[in-house]
C-alpha positions as CSV (number, residue, x, y, z in Angstrom):
1,X,106.7,-119.6,-15.2
2,X,106.9,-120.8,-18.8
3,X,104.5,-122.6,-20.9
4,X,105.1,-123.6,-24.5
5,X,102.2,-124.1,-26.8
6,X,103.2,-125.1,-30.3
7,X,99.8,-126.0,-31.7
8,X,97.4,-123.5,-33.1
9,X,96.8,-120.0,-31.6
10,X,94.5,-119.9,-28.6
11,X,95.0,-123.3,-27.2
12,X,93.9,-123.3,-23.5
13,X,95.4,-125.1,-20.5
14,X,94.6,-128.8,-20.6
15,X,93.9,-130.3,-17.2
16,X,93.9,-129.2,-13.6
17,X,97.4,-130.6,-13.0
18,X,98.9,-128.4,-15.6
19,X,97.1,-125.3,-14.2
20,X,98.3,-126.1,-10.6
21,X,101.9,-126.5,-11.9
22,X,101.6,-123.2,-13.7
23,X,100.5,-121.5,-10.5
24,X,103.3,-123.0,-8.5
25,X,105.8,-121.9,-11.0
26,X,104.4,-118.3,-11.1
27,X,105.2,-117.6,-7.5
28,X,108.4,-115.7,-8.2
29,X,107.0,-112.1,-8.1
30,X,108.4,-109.5,-5.8
31,X,111.7,-111.3,-5.2
32,X,115.3,-110.3,-5.7
33,X,116.5,-111.6,-9.0
34,X,119.3,-111.2,-11.5
35,X,119.2,-111.5,-15.3
36,X,118.8,-115.2,-16.2
37,X,119.8,-114.9,-19.8
38,X,123.4,-116.0,-20.7
39,X,125.8,-113.2,-21.2
40,X,126.7,-114.7,-24.6
41,X,123.1,-114.3,-25.9
42,X,123.4,-111.9,-28.8
43,X,121.3,-110.8,-31.8
44,X,124.0,-111.4,-34.3
45,X,124.3,-114.9,-35.8
46,X,128.1,-115.0,-35.3
47,X,127.9,-114.1,-31.6
48,X,130.6,-111.4,-32.1
49,X,129.3,-108.1,-30.6
50,X,128.9,-106.1,-27.4
51,X,125.4,-107.5,-27.1
52,X,124.1,-104.2,-25.7
53,X,120.7,-104.7,-24.1
54,X,118.0,-102.4,-25.5
55,X,114.2,-102.2,-25.2
56,X,111.6,-101.0,-27.8
57,X,108.3,-100.7,-26.0
58,X,105.1,-100.1,-28.1
59,X,101.9,-99.3,-26.2
60,X,98.7,-99.8,-28.1
61,X,95.7,-98.1,-26.4
62,X,92.4,-100.0,-26.4
63,X,93.6,-103.0,-28.4
64,X,91.8,-106.1,-27.2
65,X,93.7,-109.3,-27.3
66,X,90.7,-111.3,-28.5
67,X,90.3,-109.0,-31.5
68,X,94.0,-109.3,-32.4
69,X,93.7,-113.1,-32.2
70,X,90.7,-113.1,-34.5
71,X,92.1,-110.6,-37.0
72,X,95.6,-112.2,-37.2
73,X,97.4,-109.0,-38.4
74,X,100.3,-109.8,-40.6
75,X,103.2,-108.3,-38.7
76,X,102.0,-109.2,-35.2
77,X,101.5,-112.8,-36.4
78,X,105.1,-112.9,-37.6
79,X,106.3,-111.5,-34.3
80,X,104.5,-114.1,-32.2
81,X,106.7,-116.8,-33.9
82,X,109.6,-115.6,-31.8
83,X,107.7,-114.2,-28.8
84,X,106.3,-115.0,-25.4
85,X,102.9,-113.7,-26.0
86,X,99.2,-113.8,-25.0
87,X,95.9,-112.8,-26.5
88,X,94.5,-113.3,-23.0
89,X,96.7,-110.8,-21.2
90,X,95.3,-108.6,-18.5
91,X,95.7,-105.0,-17.9
92,X,95.5,-105.9,-14.2
93,X,94.1,-108.5,-11.9
94,X,92.2,-106.0,-9.7
95,X,88.7,-104.8,-10.1
96,X,89.2,-101.0,-10.1
97,X,87.7,-98.6,-12.6
98,X,90.4,-99.0,-15.2
99,X,91.5,-95.8,-17.1
100,X,94.2,-95.1,-19.7
101,X,96.3,-93.3,-17.2
102,X,96.0,-96.0,-14.6
103,X,96.9,-98.6,-17.1
104,X,99.9,-96.7,-18.4
105,X,101.1,-96.1,-14.8
106,X,100.9,-99.8,-14.0
107,X,102.8,-100.7,-17.2
108,X,105.6,-98.2,-16.5
109,X,106.0,-98.6,-12.7
110,X,105.4,-102.3,-12.1
111,X,102.8,-101.7,-9.4
112,X,99.0,-101.5,-9.7
113,X,96.6,-98.7,-8.7
114,X,96.4,-100.0,-5.1
115,X,100.0,-98.7,-4.8
116,X,100.4,-96.0,-7.4
117,X,96.9,-94.6,-6.8
118,X,96.2,-93.5,-10.3
119,X,92.6,-94.1,-11.2
120,X,91.7,-90.9,-13.1
121,X,93.2,-89.7,-16.4
122,X,94.6,-86.6,-14.8
123,X,97.2,-88.8,-12.9
124,X,95.9,-87.5,-9.6
125,X,97.7,-89.3,-6.7
126,X,100.8,-90.3,-8.7
127,X,104.1,-89.8,-6.8
128,X,107.2,-90.6,-8.9
129,X,109.3,-90.7,-5.7
130,X,107.2,-93.4,-4.1
131,X,106.5,-95.4,-7.3
132,X,109.2,-94.5,-9.8
133,X,108.7,-95.3,-13.5
134,X,111.1,-97.3,-15.6
135,X,112.6,-94.0,-16.9
136,X,113.4,-92.9,-13.3
137,X,114.8,-96.3,-12.3
138,X,117.0,-96.5,-15.4
139,X,118.4,-93.0,-14.7
140,X,119.2,-94.0,-11.2
141,X,120.6,-97.5,-11.9
142,X,122.4,-96.9,-15.3
143,X,122.9,-93.2,-15.7
144,X,123.9,-92.2,-19.1
145,X,121.6,-94.4,-21.0
146,X,119.4,-92.7,-23.6
147,X,115.7,-93.1,-22.8
148,X,113.0,-91.8,-25.0
149,X,109.2,-91.4,-24.8
150,X,106.9,-90.4,-27.7
151,X,103.3,-90.0,-26.6
152,X,100.1,-88.3,-27.7
153,X,99.2,-87.7,-24.0
154,X,101.2,-84.9,-22.2
155,X,100.2,-86.4,-18.9
156,X,102.1,-89.6,-19.7
157,X,105.3,-87.7,-20.5
158,X,105.0,-85.2,-17.7
159,X,104.4,-87.8,-15.0
160,X,105.8,-91.1,-16.1
161,X,108.5,-90.0,-18.5
162,X,109.7,-86.9,-16.6
163,X,113.2,-88.5,-16.3
164,X,113.4,-89.6,-19.9
165,X,116.4,-88.3,-21.8
166,X,114.0,-87.0,-24.4
167,X,110.2,-86.9,-24.6
168,X,107.9,-85.5,-27.2
169,X,104.2,-84.8,-27.2
170,X,102.9,-85.7,-30.6
171,X,99.3,-85.4,-32.0
172,X,98.9,-88.5,-34.1
173,X,99.9,-92.1,-34.4
174,X,101.6,-91.5,-37.8
175,X,103.7,-88.7,-36.1
176,X,104.7,-91.1,-33.3
177,X,105.6,-93.8,-35.8
178,X,107.7,-91.4,-37.8
179,X,109.4,-90.2,-34.6
180,X,110.2,-93.8,-33.6
181,X,111.7,-94.5,-37.0
182,X,113.8,-91.3,-37.0
183,X,115.1,-92.2,-33.5
184,X,116.1,-95.6,-34.7
185,X,117.8,-94.2,-37.7
186,X,119.8,-91.4,-36.1
187,X,120.1,-92.0,-32.3
188,X,121.2,-94.6,-29.9
189,X,118.3,-95.4,-27.5
190,X,118.5,-97.9,-24.7
191,X,114.8,-97.6,-24.0
192,X,112.3,-96.3,-26.5
193,X,108.7,-96.1,-25.5
194,X,105.9,-95.1,-27.9
195,X,102.2,-94.8,-27.1
196,X,99.6,-95.2,-29.9
197,X,96.0,-94.1,-29.5
198,X,94.5,-94.7,-32.9
199,X,92.6,-97.9,-32.1
200,X,91.0,-96.4,-29.1
201,X,89.9,-93.3,-30.9
202,X,88.4,-95.4,-33.8
203,X,86.5,-97.7,-31.4
204,X,84.3,-95.1,-29.9
205,X,82.3,-97.3,-27.5
206,X,82.5,-100.4,-29.8
207,X,85.6,-102.5,-29.3
208,X,84.3,-105.4,-31.3
209,X,85.2,-107.2,-34.5
210,X,82.0,-105.8,-36.1
211,X,83.3,-102.3,-35.8
212,X,85.2,-101.9,-39.1
213,X,86.7,-98.6,-38.1
214,X,88.2,-100.2,-35.0
215,X,89.6,-103.2,-36.8
216,X,91.0,-101.0,-39.6
217,X,92.8,-98.9,-37.0
218,X,94.3,-102.1,-35.6
219,X,95.4,-103.0,-39.1
220,X,97.0,-99.6,-39.5
221,X,98.9,-100.1,-36.2
222,X,100.1,-103.4,-37.5
223,X,101.4,-101.6,-40.7
224,X,103.3,-99.1,-38.5
225,X,104.8,-102.0,-36.4
226,X,106.0,-103.5,-39.7
227,X,107.7,-100.2,-40.7
228,X,109.2,-99.8,-37.2
229,X,110.6,-103.4,-37.3
230,X,112.1,-102.7,-40.7
231,X,113.8,-99.5,-39.4
232,X,115.1,-101.4,-36.4
233,X,116.7,-104.1,-38.4
234,X,118.1,-101.5,-40.8
235,X,120.2,-100.0,-38.0
236,X,123.9,-100.2,-38.9
237,X,124.6,-101.5,-35.4
238,X,121.7,-103.9,-35.2
239,X,123.7,-107.0,-35.4
240,X,125.7,-105.9,-32.4
241,X,122.7,-105.1,-30.3
242,X,120.3,-107.2,-28.3
243,X,116.7,-105.9,-28.5
244,X,113.7,-106.9,-26.5
245,X,110.6,-105.8,-28.3
246,X,107.6,-105.3,-26.1
247,X,104.2,-104.7,-27.7
248,X,101.3,-104.4,-25.3
249,X,97.8,-103.0,-25.1
250,X,97.3,-100.6,-22.2
251,X,93.8,-102.1,-21.8
252,X,91.0,-103.5,-23.8
253,X,87.7,-101.7,-24.3
254,X,84.3,-101.4,-22.8
255,X,83.0,-100.9,-19.2
256,X,85.4,-102.0,-16.5
257,X,85.1,-103.0,-12.9
258,X,83.4,-106.1,-11.7
259,X,82.1,-107.6,-8.5
260,X,84.6,-109.2,-6.1
261,X,84.9,-112.9,-6.8
262,X,84.0,-112.4,-10.5
263,X,85.9,-113.8,-13.4
264,X,88.3,-111.0,-14.4
265,X,88.8,-112.7,-17.8
266,X,85.2,-111.8,-18.5
267,X,86.0,-108.1,-18.1
268,X,86.8,-107.1,-21.7
269,X,88.3,-103.8,-20.6
270,X,91.2,-105.8,-19.1
271,X,91.7,-108.1,-22.1
272,X,95.1,-107.2,-23.7
273,X,97.6,-108.4,-26.3
274,X,101.1,-108.7,-24.9
275,X,104.2,-109.8,-26.7
276,X,107.9,-110.1,-25.6
277,X,109.9,-110.6,-28.8
278,X,113.5,-111.4,-29.6
279,X,114.5,-113.2,-32.8
280,X,116.1,-116.0,-30.7
281,X,113.0,-116.6,-28.5
282,X,111.0,-119.8,-28.9
283,X,107.3,-119.1,-29.4
284,X,105.2,-119.5,-26.2
285,X,101.5,-118.7,-25.9
286,X,100.3,-117.9,-22.4
287,X,96.6,-118.7,-22.6
288,X,94.1,-118.1,-19.8
289,X,93.2,-121.1,-17.7
290,X,89.9,-122.8,-18.4
291,X,88.2,-121.6,-15.3
292,X,85.1,-123.7,-16.0
293,X,87.4,-126.8,-15.4
294,X,88.7,-125.6,-12.0
295,X,87.8,-128.1,-9.3
296,X,85.3,-127.4,-6.5
297,X,87.4,-128.3,-3.5
298,X,87.4,-128.2,0.2
299,X,86.2,-130.0,3.3
300,X,82.6,-130.6,4.4
301,X,80.3,-132.6,6.7
302,X,79.1,-136.1,5.5
303,X,75.5,-136.8,6.3
304,X,75.2,-140.6,6.3
305,X,72.8,-143.3,7.6
306,X,72.8,-147.0,7.1
307,X,71.6,-150.3,8.7
308,X,69.9,-148.6,11.6
309,X,72.7,-146.2,12.5
310,X,72.9,-142.5,11.8
311,X,76.4,-141.1,11.2
312,X,75.6,-137.5,10.5
313,X,72.9,-135.0,11.3
314,X,72.9,-131.2,11.7
315,X,70.0,-129.5,13.6
316,X,69.5,-125.8,13.9
317,X,68.5,-126.0,17.5
318,X,69.6,-122.4,18.3
319,X,66.7,-120.8,16.4
320,X,63.7,-123.0,15.4
321,X,62.0,-120.1,13.6
322,X,64.5,-120.2,10.8
323,X,63.0,-122.2,7.9
324,X,59.5,-121.1,8.7
325,X,58.2,-119.3,5.6
326,X,54.7,-118.5,6.9
327,X,51.9,-117.6,4.6
328,X,53.3,-114.3,3.2
329,X,56.6,-112.9,2.1
330,X,59.2,-113.9,-0.4
331,X,62.2,-116.2,0.2
332,X,65.1,-118.0,-1.5
333,X,66.8,-121.2,-0.3
334,X,69.7,-122.9,-2.1
335,X,72.5,-125.4,-1.4
336,X,74.9,-127.8,-3.0
337,X,74.7,-131.5,-2.6
338,X,76.8,-134.5,-3.6
339,X,75.1,-137.9,-3.3
340,X,77.5,-140.8,-2.7
341,X,74.9,-143.2,-1.6
342,X,72.9,-144.0,-4.7
343,X,69.1,-144.1,-5.2
344,X,66.8,-144.1,-2.1
345,X,63.1,-143.5,-1.8
346,X,61.5,-140.9,0.4
347,X,64.0,-139.7,3.0
348,X,64.3,-136.0,3.7
349,X,67.8,-134.7,3.3
350,X,67.2,-131.0,3.9
351,X,64.1,-129.7,5.5
352,X,62.0,-128.7,8.6
353,X,59.6,-131.2,10.0
354,X,59.1,-133.8,12.7
355,X,62.4,-135.8,12.8
356,X,60.4,-138.9,13.6
357,X,58.6,-138.6,10.2
358,X,61.2,-137.4,7.8
359,X,59.8,-139.3,4.8
360,X,56.4,-137.7,4.3
361,X,54.1,-135.6,6.5
362,X,51.8,-132.7,6.5
363,X,53.6,-130.6,9.2
364,X,56.6,-129.0,7.5
365,X,58.5,-129.0,4.3
366,X,61.5,-131.0,3.0
367,X,63.7,-131.9,0.1
368,X,62.9,-135.6,-0.4
369,X,64.9,-138.2,-2.3
370,X,62.8,-140.0,-4.9
371,X,65.0,-142.8,-6.2
372,X,67.9,-141.0,-7.9
373,X,65.9,-137.7,-8.1
374,X,64.3,-135.4,-5.6
375,X,61.1,-133.5,-4.8
376,X,60.2,-130.6,-2.6
377,X,57.4,-131.8,-0.2
378,X,55.4,-128.7,0.9
379,X,53.3,-130.2,3.7
380,X,52.6,-133.3,1.6
381,X,51.1,-131.3,-1.3
382,X,52.2,-129.8,-3.6
383,X,55.3,-131.9,-4.1
384,X,57.1,-130.4,-7.2
385,X,59.8,-132.4,-8.8
386,X,63.4,-131.3,-8.9
387,X,63.7,-132.7,-12.5
388,X,67.2,-134.1,-12.3
389,X,69.0,-137.3,-11.3
390,X,71.6,-136.8,-8.6
391,X,72.7,-140.3,-7.5
392,X,75.9,-140.0,-9.4
393,X,78.6,-138.8,-7.0
394,X,78.7,-135.4,-8.7
395,X,78.0,-132.0,-7.1
396,X,74.5,-130.6,-7.9
397,X,72.8,-127.3,-7.0
398,X,69.3,-127.3,-5.6
399,X,66.9,-124.7,-4.2
400,X,63.6,-122.9,-4.4
401,X,62.2,-119.4,-4.5
402,X,58.9,-118.3,-3.0
403,X,57.2,-115.4,-4.6
404,X,53.9,-113.7,-5.4
405,X,52.6,-113.6,-9.0
406,X,49.2,-112.3,-10.0
407,X,48.2,-112.3,-6.4
408,X,49.1,-116.0,-5.9
409,X,52.0,-117.3,-3.7
410,X,54.2,-119.5,-5.8
411,X,57.2,-121.7,-5.5
412,X,59.8,-122.4,-8.3
413,X,62.1,-125.4,-7.8
414,X,65.6,-125.0,-9.3
415,X,68.3,-127.6,-9.9
416,X,71.5,-127.5,-11.9
417,X,71.0,-124.1,-13.6
418,X,67.3,-124.3,-14.6
419,X,63.8,-123.8,-13.2
420,X,62.5,-127.4,-13.0
421,X,59.0,-126.8,-11.7
422,X,56.7,-123.9,-10.7
423,X,53.7,-124.5,-8.5
424,X,51.2,-122.6,-6.4
425,X,51.6,-123.0,-2.7
426,X,48.9,-120.6,-1.8
427,X,48.3,-119.8,1.9
428,X,49.4,-123.2,3.2
429,X,51.3,-122.7,6.5
430,X,54.1,-125.2,7.0
431,X,55.6,-123.5,10.1
432,X,56.6,-125.6,13.1
433,X,58.9,-125.6,16.1
434,X,61.2,-128.4,14.8
435,X,64.7,-127.4,13.9
436,X,65.9,-126.9,10.4
437,X,67.7,-130.2,9.6
438,X,70.3,-131.6,7.3
439,X,70.5,-135.4,7.1
440,X,67.9,-138.2,7.5
441,X,66.7,-141.1,9.6
442,X,68.8,-144.2,10.4
443,X,66.3,-146.4,8.6
444,X,67.4,-145.0,5.3
445,X,70.7,-145.7,3.6
446,X,72.0,-142.3,2.6
447,X,75.4,-140.8,2.1
448,X,75.6,-137.1,1.1
449,X,77.7,-134.0,1.4
450,X,75.8,-130.7,1.7
451,X,77.6,-127.3,1.4
452,X,76.8,-123.7,0.9
453,X,73.3,-123.6,2.4
454,X,71.7,-120.1,2.1
455,X,68.3,-118.7,3.0
456,X,67.5,-115.1,1.9
457,X,64.6,-112.9,2.9
458,X,63.7,-112.2,-0.8
459,X,63.0,-114.1,-3.9
460,X,65.8,-113.9,-6.5
461,X,64.7,-113.4,-10.1
462,X,65.2,-116.7,-12.1
463,X,68.3,-115.4,-13.9
464,X,69.9,-114.4,-10.7
465,X,69.0,-117.6,-8.9
466,X,70.5,-119.6,-11.8
467,X,73.7,-117.5,-11.7
468,X,74.3,-117.4,-8.0
469,X,73.3,-120.9,-6.9
470,X,76.2,-122.3,-9.0
471,X,78.7,-119.9,-7.3
472,X,80.0,-120.0,-3.8
473,X,78.0,-117.6,-1.6
474,X,79.9,-115.0,0.4
475,X,80.2,-111.4,1.5
476,X,81.0,-110.4,-2.1
477,X,77.5,-111.6,-3.2
478,X,75.2,-108.7,-3.9
479,X,72.5,-110.4,-1.9
480,X,74.6,-111.1,1.2
481,X,72.7,-108.5,3.2
482,X,69.5,-110.4,2.6
483,X,70.9,-113.6,4.2
484,X,68.7,-114.9,7.0
485,X,71.4,-117.5,7.4
486,X,74.5,-118.7,5.5
487,X,76.2,-122.0,6.3
488,X,79.2,-122.7,4.1
489,X,79.6,-126.2,5.7
490,X,83.4,-125.9,5.3
491,X,84.3,-127.2,8.8
492,X,87.0,-129.7,9.1
493,X,86.2,-130.7,12.7
494,X,84.1,-129.6,15.7
495,X,80.4,-129.9,16.7
496,X,79.0,-126.8,14.9
497,X,78.1,-125.9,11.3
498,X,78.8,-122.2,11.6
499,X,76.5,-119.4,10.4
500,X,78.6,-116.9,8.4
501,X,75.7,-114.4,7.9
502,X,76.6,-112.7,11.1
503,X,73.4,-113.8,12.8
504,X,75.0,-116.4,14.9
505,X,72.5,-119.2,14.3
506,X,74.8,-122.3,14.2
507,X,73.8,-125.8,13.4
508,X,74.6,-128.5,15.9
509,X,76.3,-131.6,14.4
510,X,75.5,-135.0,15.8
511,X,78.4,-136.6,17.7
512,X,78.9,-139.1,14.9
513,X,79.5,-136.5,12.2
514,X,82.4,-137.2,9.8
515,X,84.2,-134.7,7.6
516,X,85.3,-135.4,4.0
517,X,87.8,-133.8,1.7
518,X,86.9,-133.3,-1.9
519,X,88.2,-131.9,-5.1
520,X,85.7,-132.5,-7.9
521,X,85.0,-131.0,-11.3
522,X,81.2,-130.5,-11.7
523,X,79.4,-128.9,-14.7
524,X,76.9,-127.5,-12.2
525,X,79.3,-125.4,-10.0
526,X,81.6,-122.5,-10.7
527,X,84.0,-122.4,-7.8
528,X,85.5,-119.2,-6.6
529,X,88.5,-118.1,-8.6
530,X,91.6,-117.1,-6.8
531,X,93.9,-114.4,-8.0
532,X,96.4,-117.1,-8.9
533,X,94.2,-117.8,-12.0
534,X,94.7,-114.2,-13.1
535,X,98.4,-114.1,-12.9
536,X,98.7,-117.1,-15.2
537,X,99.0,-114.7,-18.1
538,X,101.1,-111.5,-18.5
539,X,99.7,-108.5,-16.6
540,X,100.7,-104.9,-17.0
541,X,102.7,-105.1,-13.8
542,X,105.0,-107.7,-15.4
543,X,106.4,-105.5,-18.1
544,X,108.8,-103.4,-15.9
545,X,110.1,-106.6,-14.4
546,X,110.9,-107.8,-17.9
547,X,112.6,-104.5,-18.8
548,X,114.8,-104.5,-15.6
549,X,115.8,-108.1,-16.1
550,X,116.7,-107.5,-19.7
551,X,118.8,-104.5,-18.7
552,X,120.7,-106.6,-16.2
553,X,119.2,-104.7,-13.2
554,X,118.7,-106.8,-10.1
555,X,115.4,-105.8,-8.5
556,X,115.5,-105.6,-4.7
557,X,112.4,-106.4,-2.7
558,X,112.4,-102.9,-1.4
559,X,111.1,-101.7,-4.8
560,X,107.9,-103.6,-4.1
561,X,107.2,-104.6,-7.6
562,X,104.1,-106.7,-8.1
563,X,105.0,-108.4,-11.4
564,X,106.9,-111.5,-12.3
565,X,109.6,-112.5,-14.8
566,X,108.8,-114.7,-17.9
567,X,111.9,-116.7,-18.7
568,X,112.2,-117.3,-22.4
569,X,113.4,-120.5,-24.1
570,X,116.2,-119.5,-26.4
571,X,116.8,-120.9,-29.9
572,X,120.6,-121.2,-29.7
573,X,122.6,-121.7,-32.9
574,X,123.5,-125.2,-33.8
575,X,127.1,-126.2,-33.9
């Protein structure tokens, strides 16, 4: 998976097609592979050397990629000119409670916490026999290579670097920097790993640009990197060596975790800077995909009627009490709708009332079309407006909450991320024995898709309603246990619109129902994000894969590595 971006730093993926291609190209993780670089690829300009493969791996604790991007440190900026790099890197694509030890273990074993089991900073659960680190693998595969670890954390050295040729516990970043330089001057390392903690220590609980102590610490690390690069290039044997320089944050900063289905890119504790440098690499920035531009896609029922014929209705015949909201209690109802039929006056498209009178009527409630807009008819009155135009072939979100305020029973109508109207409904009882219904009468010309219908036994706060009505509801939603019914409407065939709440109250489709495929970008919907979106940038698990590939070690499937290889574009010398 390679993506070249030669314009300014931070450019995002443009277009859905590019993102899909990227995902397809990234499916190479956990497969046997051999080194893909040509044997003749050397550091020296003449191409006359042994080309010995070596890795310098600098781990920067708590350095957020977004902060590095904004600061533009001198030496890191120079390095990116010959790097595959990302300011949007991820410590991992899981939602565990991320710790320093867990992140280091991922970065040095190539598997995440679900395999290495390290979630606490005491390395509890780590087994180097089951999930060997790169030090152990190199010792097994290429015995005799000098491998070195300099760390301020004894746990890292004792657990992850136990098989290193040399390891030192040092107390400060400057001591680690000096040890790296001394190693490069006097020794012959094949793998040199150094862990720096200064930025994390300076941050406290504030990993932002506004924390000058934190940004100054990142600047100091950048100075150290400059000194280390100078020492590397000053090696007498440098022109005969082939170095991969890896600079990577172990994690970002701030609280970690996140609900299933959430956007991991919003979890700042996972935001890392990652760079794979070699002087012959072409610059390639791996930026996070624009998740707001992902399409809402799938299959759903089409509810249509025209010229006296009805081509789609769904009735909840199995339980006609659902949709009765009584005179007390709090509720939420929400769904997504795409109107492909244009402007129509009065027909109900979601509601519970006499099917022979689905335009207006005192007995029941309904969402009514009103030209290109809609209203919620609550037993004829009140009839609050939805406040949007929807006759545009774009997916919209609609719903209402019923709640009590100052002793009065109220209804707020929502559409497309905002409260549109709030009215008092008082003690009016709209209950009836008619089934909850999607679709309208044959006399009206309608053509709509309805998906993700949810009824909850509580009223969501406005901010939560606005947040969750644009998402796809599911078991990962914090209010799933409150679902009276949940009908995704993702059927591709059949005669039922299935209730996924576990209550078993399924809609019956009319025999004329049709099903439509769709893939639409809507500003009103944030579709679920698959894990594919989170492996579009370098993750911590990718780093060992890069190291093994660089060292000409073919990785068998039995190792169970979770990362993938990023194939560089090489600037070959011109004839």
